[in-house]
BAGULO-24119 format. One record per residue (C-alpha): residue number from 1; residue in three letters; x, y, z. Coordinates in pm, 1 decimal, decimal comma. Last residue first. Layout:
% residues N
<n:NUM res:ALA u:X v:Y w:Z>
...
This chain:
% residues 78
<n:78 res:SER u:-3716,4 v:1984,9 w:778,3>
<n:77 res:THR u:-3395,9 v:1791,7 w:739,5>
<n:76 res:THR u:-3247,8 v:1712,6 w:404,0>
<n:75 res:GLU u:-3040,6 v:1404,4 w:346,2>
<n:74 res:PRO u:-2751,4 v:1454,6 w:107,9>
<n:73 res:THR u:-2758,5 v:1236,9 w:-198,9>
<n:72 res:ALA u:-2478,7 v:984,5 w:-199,4>
<n:71 res:THR u:-2237,7 v:1003,5 w:-492,6>
<n:70 res:GLN u:-1951,9 v:1161,1 w:-297,9>
<n:69 res:ALA u:-1990,8 v:938,5 w:8,5>
<n:68 res:ARG u:-2013,8 v:627,6 w:-207,4>
<n:67 res:GLU u:-1693,0 v:722,6 w:-385,9>
<n:66 res:LEU u:-1516,7 v:789,4 w:-57,2>
<n:65 res:VAL u:-1621,4 v:450,5 w:80,1>
<n:64 res:ARG u:-1509,0 v:272,9 w:-236,7>
<n:63 res:TYR u:-1175,5 v:459,1 w:-236,1>
<n:62 res:VAL u:-1113,1 v:363,3 w:126,4>
<n:61 res:THR u:-1188,8 v:-2,0 w:52,8>
<n:60 res:ALA u:-956,5 v:-2,0 w:-248,7>
<n:59 res:ARG u:-677,2 v:143,5 w:-32,9>
<n:58 res:GLY u:-726,6 v:-124,2 w:229,2>
<n:57 res:VAL u:-717,3 v:-401,3 w:-30,6>
<n:56 res:SER u:-404,6 v:-256,0 w:-190,4>
<n:55 res:PHE u:-231,5 v:-203,7 w:143,8>
<n:54 res:SER u:-319,0 v:-560,3 w:245,6>
<n:53 res:GLU u:-180,9 v:-691,7 w:-83,0>
<n:52 res:MET u:143,4 v:-496,8 w:-39,9>
<n:51 res:LEU u:186,7 v:-640,7 w:309,4>
<n:50 res:ASP u:115,0 v:-994,4 w:190,5>
<n:49 res:ALA u:372,1 v:-958,2 w:-89,3>
<n:48 res:GLU u:631,1 v:-816,4 w:151,4>
<n:47 res:PHE u:570,7 v:-1095,9 w:402,0>
<n:46 res:LYS u:595,3 v:-1358,5 w:126,8>
<n:45 res:ALA u:926,7 v:-1214,2 w:5,1>
<n:44 res:LEU u:1057,9 v:-1199,2 w:362,4>
<n:43 res:THR u:969,5 v:-1565,0 w:417,1>
<n:42 res:ALA u:1135,7 v:-1665,4 w:88,1>
<n:41 res:LEU u:1451,6 v:-1474,7 w:186,0>
<n:40 res:LEU u:1451,9 v:-1646,3 w:526,0>
<n:39 res:ASN u:1409,9 v:-1985,6 w:359,3>
<n:38 res:PHE u:1706,9 v:-1898,5 w:134,3>
<n:37 res:PHE u:1919,0 v:-1814,2 w:439,7>
<n:36 res:MET u:1813,8 v:-2134,7 w:617,7>
<n:35 res:GLU u:1907,3 v:-2339,0 w:310,8>
<n:34 res:GLY u:2242,7 v:-2161,0 w:295,4>
<n:33 res:MET u:2307,1 v:-2244,4 w:659,4>
<n:32 res:PRO u:2208,9 v:-2610,9 w:608,0>
<n:31 res:ASP u:2408,8 v:-2668,5 w:285,8>
<n:30 res:ALA u:2247,1 v:-2706,5 w:-60,4>
<n:29 res:PRO u:2132,0 v:-2344,5 w:-78,4>
<n:28 res:ASP u:2497,1 v:-2235,1 w:-98,3>
<n:27 res:HIS u:2539,3 v:-1887,3 w:45,9>
<n:26 res:ILE u:2873,1 v:-1722,6 w:-37,4>
<n:25 res:THR u:2968,0 v:-1426,0 w:177,4>
<n:24 res:GLY u:3125,8 v:-1132,0 w:-7,9>
<n:23 res:GLY u:2844,4 v:-895,9 w:86,0>
<n:22 res:VAL u:2584,5 v:-1136,1 w:-51,8>
<n:21 res:SER u:2701,5 v:-1408,6 w:-289,7>
<n:20 res:LEU u:2436,7 v:-1660,1 w:-391,9>
<n:19 res:ARG u:2531,9 v:-2007,3 w:-510,9>
<n:18 res:VAL u:2413,6 v:-2194,4 w:-821,2>
<n:17 res:GLY u:2446,7 v:-2573,8 w:-845,6>
<n:16 res:ARG u:2183,5 v:-2599,2 w:-1117,2>
<n:15 res:SER u:1956,2 v:-2822,9 w:-906,7>
<n:14 res:VAL u:2003,2 v:-2587,8 w:-611,6>
<n:13 res:LEU u:1905,6 v:-2285,4 w:-824,4>
<n:12 res:THR u:1590,6 v:-2460,0 w:-943,5>
<n:11 res:ASP u:1498,9 v:-2542,5 w:-584,3>
<n:10 res:GLY u:1551,5 v:-2177,8 w:-487,4>
<n:9 res:ILE u:1328,5 v:-2060,9 w:-773,2>
<n:8 res:ALA u:1061,3 v:-2305,9 w:-661,0>
<n:7 res:ARG u:1095,4 v:-2175,7 w:-304,0>
<n:6 res:ALA u:1054,7 v:-1817,4 w:-423,4>
<n:5 res:ASP u:743,6 v:-1914,3 w:-620,9>
<n:4 res:THR u:604,2 v:-2105,3 w:-325,0>
<n:3 res:SER u:675,7 v:-1804,8 w:-102,6>
<n:2 res:PRO u:490,9 v:-1580,9 w:-348,4>
<n:1 res:MET u:161,6 v:-1775,5 w:-348,4>
């Protein structure tokens, strides 16, 4: 699960004392605002992963339907 991976990375960063600088603002995952920022990043990462998975599943479904339509024998009417 991507959010678990992102959270594990965040926990590793906290244990190493690493801070993230975005646009000149320092986000320390050990303080409440930094923790909220890292949780937001993890949520966005999970959303992106879920979105990509849904696109992949949808695309595979479309390809299966198209393949079946191409291999199907046309019905003849008398």
